[in-house]
MDAnalysis code that builds the backbone (N, CA, C; Angstrom):
import MDAnalysis as mda
import numpy as np

u = mda.Universe.empty(414, n_residues=138, atom_resindex=np.repeat(np.arange(138), 3), trajectory=True)
u.add_TopologyAttr("name", ["N", "CA", "C"] * 138)
u.add_TopologyAttr("resid", np.arange(1, 139))
u.add_TopologyAttr("resname", ["GLY", "THR", "THR", "SER", "LEU", "ALA", "MET", "TRP", "LEU", "LYS", "GLN", "VAL", "GLY", "GLY", "VAL", "CYS", "MET", "SER", "GLU", "VAL", "GLN", "PRO", "GLY", "GLU", "PRO", "SER", "TYR", "TYR", "GLU", "LYS", "GLU", "ALA", "HIS", "TYR", "PHE", "SER", "PRO", "ASP", "PRO", "GLY", "GLU", "GLU", "LYS", "HIS", "ILE", "TYR", "ASP", "PHE", "ASP", "HIS", "ALA", "LYS", "MET", "TYR", "ALA", "ARG", "ARG", "PHE", "ALA", "HIS", "CYS", "CYS", "ALA", "GLU", "GLN", "ASN", "THR", "ALA", "PHE", "SER", "ASP", "VAL", "LEU", "ALA", "LEU", "ASP", "ALA", "THR", "PRO", "SER", "THR", "VAL", "LEU", "PHE", "PRO", "LYS", "ARG", "VAL", "ARG", "SER", "THR", "PHE", "ASP", "SER", "VAL", "ASP", "PRO", "THR", "GLY", "GLU", "LEU", "ALA", "LYS", "ARG", "VAL", "LYS", "PHE", "ILE", "ILE", "THR", "LEU", "ARG", "GLU", "PRO", "ILE", "SER", "ARG", "GLU", "LEU", "SER", "PHE", "TYR", "ASN", "HIS", "TYR", "ALA", "PHE", "ASN", "CYS", "ARG", "GLU", "TYR", "LEU", "GLN", "TYR", "GLY", "ARG", "LYS"])
u.atoms.positions = np.array([
    [4.602, -22.261, -3.726],
    [3.536, -21.734, -4.230],
    [2.798, -22.209, -5.304],
    [2.748, -21.530, -6.490],
    [2.003, -22.264, -7.385],
    [2.504, -23.610, -8.140],
    [3.992, -23.444, -8.016],
    [4.651, -24.678, -8.468],
    [4.222, -25.764, -7.928],
    [4.301, -25.904, -6.571],
    [3.843, -26.750, -5.604],
    [2.523, -27.452, -6.053],
    [1.696, -26.516, -5.984],
    [0.179, -26.695, -6.038],
    [-0.140, -27.446, -7.655],
    [0.768, -26.635, -8.759],
    [0.258, -27.373, -9.772],
    [0.894, -28.748, -9.792],
    [2.116, -29.036, -9.443],
    [2.757, -30.412, -9.165],
    [1.745, -31.397, -8.560],
    [1.165, -30.865, -7.575],
    [0.254, -31.732, -6.799],
    [-1.152, -32.059, -7.377],
    [-1.651, -31.037, -8.191],
    [-2.660, -31.182, -8.885],
    [-2.392, -32.396, -10.144],
    [-1.340, -32.017, -10.779],
    [-1.074, -32.768, -11.835],
    [-0.904, -34.408, -11.458],
    [-0.065, -34.808, -10.322],
    [-0.035, -35.880, -9.836],
    [-1.434, -36.650, -9.210],
    [-2.329, -35.791, -8.877],
    [-3.779, -36.345, -8.417],
    [-4.367, -36.717, -9.708],
    [-4.193, -35.977, -10.515],
    [-4.842, -36.457, -11.864],
    [-5.963, -35.385, -12.466],
    [-6.598, -35.626, -13.281],
    [-7.554, -34.697, -13.878],
    [-7.137, -32.995, -14.279],
    [-5.986, -33.112, -14.117],
    [-5.334, -31.687, -14.675],
    [-4.437, -31.734, -15.697],
    [-4.801, -30.954, -16.627],
    [-3.521, -30.960, -18.191],
    [-3.041, -29.724, -17.989],
    [-1.695, -29.844, -18.331],
    [-1.025, -28.590, -18.223],
    [-0.490, -28.047, -19.647],
    [-0.302, -27.118, -19.820],
    [-0.003, -26.395, -21.137],
    [1.204, -27.012, -21.918],
    [0.919, -27.065, -23.377],
    [1.809, -27.768, -24.082],
    [3.075, -26.734, -24.295],
    [4.184, -26.948, -24.251],
    [5.419, -26.069, -24.407],
    [5.568, -25.985, -25.925],
    [5.569, -24.931, -26.474],
    [5.987, -24.803, -27.860],
    [7.262, -24.552, -28.183],
    [7.788, -24.854, -29.522],
    [9.283, -25.019, -29.792],
    [9.926, -23.646, -29.318],
    [10.881, -23.592, -28.527],
    [11.934, -22.338, -28.397],
    [11.068, -21.681, -27.105],
    [10.409, -22.252, -26.390],
    [9.695, -21.643, -25.338],
    [10.410, -22.229, -24.113],
    [10.835, -21.670, -23.169],
    [11.269, -22.152, -21.961],
    [10.440, -23.392, -21.385],
    [10.977, -24.279, -20.543],
    [10.217, -25.545, -20.301],
    [9.361, -24.992, -19.020],
    [9.385, -24.125, -18.357],
    [8.327, -23.678, -17.281],
    [7.036, -23.273, -17.992],
    [6.993, -23.075, -19.307],
    [5.743, -22.455, -19.861],
    [4.568, -23.907, -19.911],
    [5.267, -24.952, -19.370],
    [4.296, -26.159, -19.117],
    [3.045, -25.617, -17.910],
    [3.766, -25.020, -16.928],
    [3.285, -24.437, -15.775],
    [2.414, -23.254, -16.015],
    [3.130, -22.405, -16.786],
    [2.777, -20.810, -16.727],
    [3.019, -20.580, -18.380],
    [1.836, -20.461, -18.797],
    [1.616, -20.002, -20.360],
    [1.883, -18.677, -20.521],
    [1.701, -17.884, -19.396],
    [1.920, -16.408, -19.682],
    [1.216, -15.767, -20.840],
    [0.085, -16.165, -21.278],
    [-0.701, -15.492, -22.286],
    [-1.132, -14.152, -21.545],
    [-1.793, -14.066, -20.352],
    [-2.290, -12.809, -20.018],
    [-1.251, -11.674, -19.710],
    [-0.170, -12.070, -19.376],
    [0.837, -11.168, -18.806],
    [1.565, -10.750, -20.154],
    [1.795, -9.248, -20.132],
    [2.461, -8.491, -21.510],
    [4.226, -8.911, -21.262],
    [4.604, -9.052, -22.506],
    [6.009, -9.036, -22.954],
    [6.620, -7.799, -22.236],
    [7.731, -7.890, -21.811],
    [8.285, -6.712, -21.536],
    [8.568, -5.661, -22.528],
    [8.085, -4.439, -22.432],
    [8.268, -3.326, -23.203],
    [6.940, -3.522, -24.520],
    [6.204, -4.324, -24.131],
    [5.016, -4.388, -25.002],
    [3.976, -3.414, -24.835],
    [3.789, -2.736, -25.805],
    [2.666, -1.407, -25.861],
    [1.270, -2.068, -25.447],
    [0.720, -3.073, -26.404],
    [-0.705, -3.640, -26.071],
    [-0.629, -4.794, -26.712],
    [-1.252, -5.636, -26.184],
    [-1.660, -7.080, -26.720],
    [-2.900, -7.270, -26.868],
    [-3.360, -7.827, -28.289],
    [-4.481, -8.073, -28.456],
    [-5.430, -9.305, -27.879],
    [-6.401, -9.018, -27.290],
    [-6.973, -10.324, -26.579],
    [-8.383, -10.488, -27.355],
    [-8.231, -10.890, -28.583],
    [-9.316, -11.187, -29.288],
    [-9.194, -12.746, -29.817],
    [-10.486, -13.137, -30.490],
    [-10.822, -14.603, -31.036],
    [-9.755, -15.429, -31.521],
    [-8.761, -14.816, -32.424],
    [-7.612, -15.479, -33.028],
    [-6.608, -15.540, -32.068],
    [-6.243, -14.686, -31.091],
    [-5.265, -14.767, -29.968],
    [-5.571, -15.997, -29.227],
    [-7.007, -15.890, -28.870],
    [-7.426, -16.848, -27.936],
    [-7.408, -18.488, -28.453],
    [-7.475, -18.384, -29.648],
    [-7.321, -19.613, -30.629],
    [-5.829, -20.128, -30.380],
    [-4.997, -19.280, -30.236],
    [-3.580, -19.652, -29.967],
    [-3.502, -20.305, -28.539],
    [-4.144, -19.367, -27.671],
    [-3.863, -19.853, -26.191],
    [-4.366, -21.211, -26.093],
    [-5.804, -21.461, -26.620],
    [-6.384, -22.647, -26.568],
    [-5.679, -23.904, -27.006],
    [-4.846, -23.631, -28.391],
    [-4.008, -24.766, -28.767],
    [-2.947, -25.287, -27.590],
    [-2.682, -24.632, -26.841],
    [-1.714, -25.047, -25.819],
    [-2.312, -26.123, -24.799],
    [-3.706, -26.061, -25.006],
    [-4.395, -27.208, -24.104],
    [-5.187, -28.092, -25.007],
    [-5.014, -27.857, -26.274],
    [-5.623, -28.873, -27.305],
    [-5.339, -30.438, -26.993],
    [-4.286, -30.682, -26.385],
    [-4.025, -32.051, -26.216],
    [-4.602, -32.793, -24.890],
    [-5.216, -31.996, -23.939],
    [-6.239, -32.215, -23.013],
    [-7.380, -32.981, -23.654],
    [-8.109, -32.578, -24.859],
    [-9.302, -32.887, -24.900],
    [-9.048, -34.184, -26.310],
    [-7.791, -34.342, -26.650],
    [-7.466, -34.883, -27.818],
    [-8.143, -36.392, -27.479],
    [-7.876, -37.237, -26.438],
    [-8.030, -38.461, -26.112],
    [-9.578, -38.661, -26.048],
    [-10.411, -37.553, -25.478],
    [-11.826, -37.681, -25.496],
    [-12.412, -37.383, -26.848],
    [-11.620, -36.880, -27.641],
    [-12.193, -36.523, -29.028],
    [-13.480, -35.506, -29.039],
    [-13.391, -34.539, -28.162],
    [-14.472, -33.560, -27.970],
    [-13.887, -32.360, -27.765],
    [-14.603, -31.101, -28.150],
    [-14.233, -29.743, -27.389],
    [-14.171, -29.700, -26.234],
    [-15.010, -30.288, -25.323],
    [-15.036, -30.134, -23.947],
    [-14.619, -31.423, -23.155],
    [-13.974, -31.238, -22.099],
    [-13.434, -32.226, -21.532],
    [-13.580, -32.263, -20.167],
    [-13.408, -33.306, -19.269],
    [-13.671, -33.419, -17.733],
    [-12.378, -33.092, -17.248],
    [-11.384, -33.294, -18.144],
    [-10.112, -32.686, -17.520],
    [-9.874, -31.235, -17.257],
    [-9.293, -30.646, -16.388],
    [-9.243, -29.363, -16.093],
    [-8.018, -28.950, -16.681],
    [-8.075, -27.914, -17.639],
    [-6.647, -27.185, -18.132],
    [-6.057, -26.133, -17.145],
    [-4.887, -26.220, -16.901],
    [-4.036, -25.637, -15.685],
    [-3.257, -24.636, -16.330],
    [-3.322, -23.505, -16.197],
    [-2.405, -22.310, -16.249],
    [-2.152, -21.691, -14.998],
    [-0.955, -21.962, -14.551],
    [-0.690, -21.413, -13.133],
    [0.341, -20.174, -13.176],
    [0.251, -19.146, -14.287],
    [1.191, -18.079, -14.248],
    [0.379, -17.211, -13.362],
    [1.645, -16.770, -12.233],
    [1.065, -16.171, -10.929],
    [0.643, -14.712, -11.484],
    [0.980, -14.052, -12.506],
    [0.620, -12.653, -12.963],
    [-0.753, -12.733, -13.599],
    [-1.335, -13.532, -13.805],
    [-2.552, -13.581, -14.229],
    [-3.696, -12.857, -13.467],
    [-3.607, -12.892, -12.278],
    [-4.737, -12.407, -11.402],
    [-4.401, -10.829, -11.424],
    [-3.204, -10.416, -11.917],
    [-2.990, -8.697, -12.222],
    [-3.780, -8.322, -13.179],
    [-4.315, -9.042, -14.118],
    [-4.988, -8.603, -15.253],
    [-6.189, -8.954, -15.695],
    [-7.316, -8.820, -14.662],
    [-8.828, -9.420, -15.012],
    [-9.410, -8.897, -15.999],
    [-9.257, -7.724, -16.910],
    [-9.683, -7.337, -17.996],
    [-9.488, -7.982, -19.103],
    [-8.093, -8.306, -19.060],
    [-7.337, -9.342, -20.104],
    [-8.188, -10.697, -20.165],
    [-8.244, -11.076, -18.959],
    [-8.877, -12.656, -19.065],
    [-10.513, -12.368, -19.406],
    [-11.250, -11.428, -19.061],
    [-12.380, -11.252, -19.218],
    [-12.775, -11.008, -20.857],
    [-11.815, -10.284, -21.496],
    [-12.008, -9.972, -22.650],
    [-11.749, -11.162, -23.661],
    [-10.791, -12.006, -23.171],
    [-10.361, -13.123, -23.810],
    [-11.890, -14.234, -23.943],
    [-12.474, -14.283, -22.567],
    [-13.572, -15.171, -22.533],
    [-14.802, -14.515, -23.381],
    [-14.915, -13.087, -23.222],
    [-15.807, -12.553, -23.914],
    [-15.665, -12.964, -25.544],
    [-14.347, -12.644, -26.146],
    [-14.271, -12.939, -27.640],
    [-14.645, -14.406, -28.191],
    [-14.450, -15.447, -27.232],
    [-14.462, -16.648, -27.292],
    [-15.850, -17.164, -27.340],
    [-16.577, -16.549, -26.051],
    [-17.949, -17.121, -25.926],
    [-18.586, -15.790, -25.186],
    [-19.428, -15.102, -26.311],
    [-20.167, -13.984, -25.728],
    [-21.364, -14.166, -24.937],
    [-21.629, -15.700, -25.032],
    [-22.796, -15.995, -24.182],
    [-22.657, -16.026, -22.607],
    [-21.364, -16.317, -22.512],
    [-20.860, -16.408, -20.915],
    [-20.927, -17.633, -20.503],
    [-21.200, -18.817, -21.379],
    [-21.165, -20.105, -20.688],
    [-20.124, -20.749, -20.391],
    [-18.910, -20.419, -21.199],
    [-17.640, -20.778, -20.725],
    [-17.114, -20.287, -19.640],
    [-17.525, -18.883, -19.368],
    [-16.753, -18.267, -18.224],
    [-17.285, -18.898, -16.974],
    [-18.615, -19.584, -17.028],
    [-19.327, -20.221, -15.806],
    [-18.541, -21.551, -15.559],
    [-17.716, -22.066, -16.216],
    [-17.155, -23.519, -16.201],
    [-15.574, -22.982, -15.441],
    [-15.174, -21.802, -15.668],
    [-13.775, -21.563, -15.203],
    [-13.733, -21.353, -13.542],
    [-12.759, -22.077, -13.069],
    [-12.209, -22.153, -11.707],
    [-10.858, -21.351, -11.508],
    [-10.732, -20.493, -10.627],
    [-9.412, -19.856, -10.211],
    [-9.426, -20.383, -8.726],
    [-7.945, -20.573, -8.554],
    [-7.423, -20.876, -7.221],
    [-6.286, -19.793, -7.091],
    [-6.315, -18.979, -6.183],
    [-5.438, -17.900, -5.777],
    [-4.647, -18.319, -4.657],
    [-3.626, -18.616, -4.623],
    [-2.524, -18.696, -3.635],
    [-1.997, -17.304, -3.077],
    [-1.948, -17.133, -1.939],
    [-1.267, -16.072, -1.168],
    [0.023, -16.509, -0.351],
    [0.921, -15.668, -0.587],
    [1.869, -16.109, 0.407],
    [2.401, -14.732, 1.241],
    [3.204, -15.607, 2.301],
    [3.959, -14.275, 2.965],
    [4.728, -13.353, 2.204],
    [4.936, -12.304, 2.220],
    [5.544, -11.368, 1.283],
    [6.989, -11.565, 1.120],
    [7.727, -11.905, 2.167],
    [9.147, -11.902, 2.111],
    [9.453, -13.204, 1.299],
    [8.798, -14.346, 1.637],
    [9.307, -15.612, 0.603],
    [8.693, -15.576, -0.567],
    [7.776, -14.536, -0.604],
    [7.203, -14.575, -2.101],
    [8.421, -13.814, -3.059],
    [8.900, -12.634, -2.704],
    [9.920, -12.002, -3.004],
    [11.232, -12.896, -3.214],
    [11.528, -13.607, -2.164],
    [12.611, -14.686, -2.703],
    [12.507, -15.753, -3.996],
    [11.370, -15.936, -3.858],
    [10.875, -17.184, -4.796],
    [10.881, -16.252, -6.220],
    [10.402, -15.000, -6.131],
    [10.276, -14.132, -7.677],
    [11.871, -14.042, -7.936],
    [12.741, -13.925, -6.944],
    [14.058, -13.539, -7.181],
    [14.927, -15.012, -7.628],
    [14.476, -16.041, -7.024],
    [15.110, -17.305, -7.604],
    [14.462, -17.699, -9.011],
    [13.057, -17.378, -9.277],
    [12.726, -17.567, -10.812],
    [13.448, -16.719, -11.531],
    [13.681, -15.603, -11.539],
    [14.457, -14.631, -12.403],
    [15.839, -15.184, -12.638],
    [16.574, -15.432, -11.326],
    [17.955, -16.109, -11.445],
    [17.913, -17.252, -12.275],
    [17.074, -18.037, -12.121],
    [16.972, -19.469, -13.061],
    [16.884, -19.048, -14.667],
    [15.742, -18.057, -14.628],
    [15.751, -17.904, -16.046],
    [16.917, -17.122, -16.651],
    [17.526, -16.419, -16.154],
    [18.982, -15.910, -16.419],
    [20.215, -16.567, -16.744],
    [19.956, -17.684, -15.756],
    [21.226, -18.829, -16.098],
    [20.666, -19.357, -17.524],
    [19.338, -19.966, -17.350],
    [18.960, -20.656, -18.397],
    [19.130, -20.041, -19.917],
    [19.075, -18.664, -19.870],
    [19.252, -17.807, -20.920],
    [20.964, -17.678, -21.332],
    [21.676, -17.247, -20.474],
    [23.263, -17.536, -20.657],
    [23.711, -18.907, -21.103],
    [22.855, -19.777, -20.641],
    [23.517, -21.124, -20.801],
    [23.050, -21.608, -22.183],
    [21.811, -21.637, -22.445],
    [21.177, -21.875, -23.812],
    [20.733, -21.029, -24.802],
    [20.689, -19.772, -24.285],
    [20.537, -18.389, -25.281],
    [19.175, -18.468, -25.609],
    [18.133, -18.542, -24.670],
    [16.907, -18.770, -24.742],
    [16.297, -17.922, -23.683],
    [14.945, -17.234, -23.697],
    [14.356, -16.662, -23.001],
    [13.648, -17.398, -22.047],
])
């Protein structure tokens, strides 16, 4: 699913993935999980300051070109992003009220056969549990 697509896009070039922050699991390179709430989280604020934190994950994508905009596409392949369209919209609105940035955004949504999707979901969480037990991190 999203992992295969993300790896293919990365190999083809022109795509930049999220920079993993200290203490985060390695899969945050592909899945920044900015829009999906943490378990038990009541409310996450999607304002300009929080959007800057999200943007920092992709700052290295523009670093070589020394510009705020880049021809390189920033890739966040967090599967649950599609479940939170209001969070995505409010983030873009806080960063760019004119809507110019939102016009540049591209979404690729992959759909899967439900049983293989559930097996993939199970394997993902099983991996996370093993990593947590082995290394003591989420």
